[in-house]
N, C-alpha and C positions, 0 to 999 in steps of 0.2 A: 510538365506539371511534377516538382519534384514529391517523391512519394516513398515512405516506410512500410513496408509490408509482406508478412508472413507466407510463404506457398505453401501447399496442401502437407507437404513433406515437414516442414517446420511445423506448422499447427499440431500437427501429431507427436511430434518429439518435446513442445512444451507442456511446463508443468502446468498447475493451475493456480501459479502463481502469477499469470499474463494476465492485463489488465484491461491492455486491448490489444486490437492485432494488426493496426494500422493507423499511420498519419502521416502527415503531408505537411510540407513548407510552402503554401503560397498565400497566407497570409504575413504582410512585411515583419509582424510579432515573430512568426514563425521564420520567415527567412533568416533575420539578426540569431535567432539561437540555433541555427544549424551552422551559422558562420561560427558562430562561439560554440559550439562542439566540434569542427574541423577544427579550432585554433587549440583545443585542450586535449582532442582525444590522443595526439601522437605521442604526447608525454605517458609517464609513466607515475603522475598523481593520482592519489585517490582523490576522487569523484565523490558527491553528494548531491542525488537528482533531489528535486524538492518539487511537488506539486499535488493535486490532488487527486482524489481515487477515480482513475479511469482515463489520466490525461497519458500514458503510454509510456510509463516509468522506464518500465523492463525495455523494452524496444529502445528506447533512446538507449539505453544502459547495453544493450546489443550492438547499435552504431557505432558507439564510444569505442569500442569492443573491436569491433570488424574495422576502423580505421586506425587501430594502433598499433604499433611495433607487434605485440599478442596476438594479432587475426589468426594465425597459423594453431594457436595454443588453444586449449579448452574452454571454456566459458560457463561457469555454472551460474545456477541462483536458487535463491533461497528466500522462502516469507518466514520472517521472523516471528510475525503472529501466528503462525500456522502449525507453529511445535510449542508442548507446553514444556514449560520449565525446565522438567525431568528430562527432559527428551534433548534439546537444543543445542547444547553441551556437546554432548557426544554424536550429534548431526556435523557441528562445525570443523571440531576438532581430532573427532573420532576414538576409537576405544579397543581396550587390550581383551583379549579374553579372557572372561571370568571379572571382568570390572563391576559387574551389577546383575542382578538376575535377571536372566533373557538373552547376556550378553555370549551366544556362543561361540562365534569366531571375533578375532580381530577385524575392528573393520577403519577402515579410513575414513575422515571426513571432510569435508567439503571444501578445507584449505587446502586439503594434500590432492583430492581430485584436481582442482581447478589449479594445481601447480603449473609453474608456465604460461598461463592464461590469467583471467579475469574472474574475478568470483561476486556478484552481483548480491547483496544483503538487501530483500525490501523489507520494509516496513522495521527499520532496525530503531526508531522510536520507542517501539514495544521490548526491548531487549532487558532484561533485568538487571538491575546494578551491577552485582555480581558478576555476570557474565561481560557485561560493561568494560570490567577492569581486566579480565582476561584475555577480552579481545584488541583493548589497546597494547596487551604485551606483545600480542603476535603481532600487532602491525608495527610496533618499536624496535623486535628483538628478529620479526622474519623468521620466527622459529613457533612449534604447537608440539603440546605435551599433550598424548592420548589421555581420556579417561583409566584410571588405573596404572601409567604409565608413571615413571619419572624422568624416561629420556627424552628431551627435547630432537624434533627432526625438521631440520630447514625448510623454507618453503618461498617459493619467488611468485608469489600471486599478487595482482592488483585488484584493491579493492574498490567494490563502484556501490557505492549506498542509496537509497532511496528513503522518503520517509515524505507524510503530507499532514505529520505532525511540525509545529512550532521547536524547532528544538532548542530554538536559544530562550524560550517561555518553559522548556524545559530543563533545560537548567539552570537557571534563576528559582526553577521549584524543586530545587534537587532532586530530581527526577533521572535526567542525563548527565552524565558525567562532560564537567568542562573541558579536561583534558581531550577527551574521545570527539568530542563535537569540533574541536580546533583540530585535532587531525582529520578527521572527515572534511572537513569544509575549504578542505585545500584548494579545490576547484569544483563549484558548486553552478550546478544547472537549477536554473528557474523553468519550469513549463506551466505557460499562463494556462487557465483554462478556457475549454472552448469558446466557450461568450466573449472571451475577450480577444479571440483571433477569428473573427465571422469567416475570413475570407477562406476558412481550410473548411467549413461545415460542407460548401455543396461539392468542393472535388470528391471530401469523405464520403459524402452520402452516394454519389455516385460509384467510387469504387467499390464500397459495399454492395451496392444494388448488381452491378457487376459480376461480383464475388458470388452471390447467393441465387441469382439469377441464372449462374450457370451451372450451379451447383442442385438447382434445383429442377432443370433440365428446362427452364422459360425461353422465349424468345426475348427479341428486343424489348426493356421497361423504361419506361421515363421519368421523370417528375414535370407534372404539371408547373406550368406559372405559381400557382396559387398554393402548390406544397412546396414549390422553392421558398415562397416567402414566408410561410408558417415555418419553415426551417430556422429560415436565418432569424426570426425571431422570436424564438425560444431558446432558453437560458442555459439548458443542456447541464443543468446539474452532475449527473452523471459521466458526462465529457462525453469522449470519442466513444465508450464503452457503451454509453446509452443511447449516443447516435446506431451505434451498429445492431444493438441489439432491435433498434426502432423500426429500421430497415428491414432485418430480416423477419420482423410482425408482422411489419406492413405487406411483405411481398404474399405472404403465406392468404391475407385474410385479402388483395388486391383483384377486384373482377377482373379487371382489363389490363392492357399492357400499359396503363401510365398511373401512376400511383396519386392517390387524393388525397388533399387534407386531413380528413376522415380516415382514410387507412393508418393512421398514424396517432390518432387520438390528442393531438396537443392542442392547447388552446388558441393558439395562433398569436399570441401577443406574448410576451417576454413575462416567464413563469414569478420572476423576482418581483413584477409589477400585479401579477393577477393572484398571487397563491396564496391562499387563506391563512389570517389572520391565527394566532395561537389565542384561543378563549382564557382567560387566567381568573374570570369575576368569580368563581367558584374556588378557585385553589387559593384566592388572596383569601373569601370568605374563612375559607376553614384555616387558614393561619391567623387570621386576627384573632377566631375562637383561640387557637393555642396561646394567642400572646396574654389573652385575656387570662386563662389558667394559669400562665408563668408557670409551666413545670421547668424542671430543674436538668439542665443540658439540652436545651430548646432548640438551637442550632443541630445537636448531633440525633436528635428523634428524627428534625425531616431531613438529614442528610443520610441516614441509617433507609428511611422510608423511601424516597427517591431511588437508591441505589437497588433496595430490596424489590422494589417494583421492577425497575426498568432490566433487572437481571431474571426475573420472571418472565418479562414480556419476549425476554430473546433466547426464553430457554437453554436459560442456563448456559449460553453462548458467551464465553469474556471478550473474547474479540468487538463479537456485536455490539454488549453492552457497552464497551468503551468506547465503540465509536457514537453509539448513541447519545452516551452522557458529553460526548467531547471532551475526552478526559482521557490519559495515559493506560495501558494493560497493567503495568506496575504499581499507579495508584490504584485503580478497579482492584486487583487481586489483592493489595494489601488494608484496604478495605472490608473484603469480603472473609478475608481471614480475621477482623476484628469482629465482623458479625456472627459467624462460626458459622457460614455460607460454603464453606470448602472441604474438601475431603483432609483427614487426621495432617499428611502429609504435606500438604500445598499451607493447610493454616500453619504448621509448624514455621515453611518459612516467611510466609506474611507475618509470623509475631517476631521473628528473628530479623526481619528487614526494618520491622517500628521500633525493634529494639536497636540495629547499629546507629537509625535517625537519632534516637534518643542522645 
């Protein structure tokens, strides 16, 4: 079995950006993927990894780095969606002492700390447009300018970007720069969701079974035949990460040394075939009443209500709200600014972004 997995030391060293801790290449689709990775890794080309959440994008990025000429150099990983717009420029490019309130010392950014190595930029589709332009310049000129400085510093970094956003659609909607997209898309790696490579499901499940079984001090634990069938017939919308969590949870509740389907609490059939349909009857009724009233700017009213409701449901977490609505964080931030739902500084940035579009 061809397996990529982190050992215990690596797991402790990993940041919160990791979406999955192992992946296998048993399915024919995955074997072709591995061949593709091995072909492009030795080059120094910028790589774009595209895949759903939980498919193991960072693990693939680390494998690309390990197979490259930069393997002995540093590997940096930054989740672009996890940082506020005010912090991400400093994190990427560094800052000088006194550049802003709280900048007590000069600090190198991720590009400088990853010099002579590789830098993994996860969720790159969430980068603000202004920062996209600065990132493009770094890729073209191979030099960075710290926040608060005018002196460029040369950097030698291979960038590996990842996204679960359709960047072509983002480009068409003017939410992502076309020139930066082309720069990223030199060597693309498409990670298929777990449901499209069923040959990987059981090897992964057995791997996680051993990892967590050893960690919990259990003896040998196996999957029953009915459990294997249930795992194969489930769609795994959360991909490898969901499978890993499911195995861990099943081990905690299993009363014996053989995992049963009920330990996983899976439906036993493909989720896409059994998932509950979203009821829209009440929504349609409300919309019909609104149409009858014919208020001005009807679409704007509906859009603002949807965004406000989702933002409150996600406890004002922008990343989670954007994912729930299936829009980019840039678009969400812009809308929240228009609706007065951001802090003053963030609202000014959103308004400025809108004026730039106009």
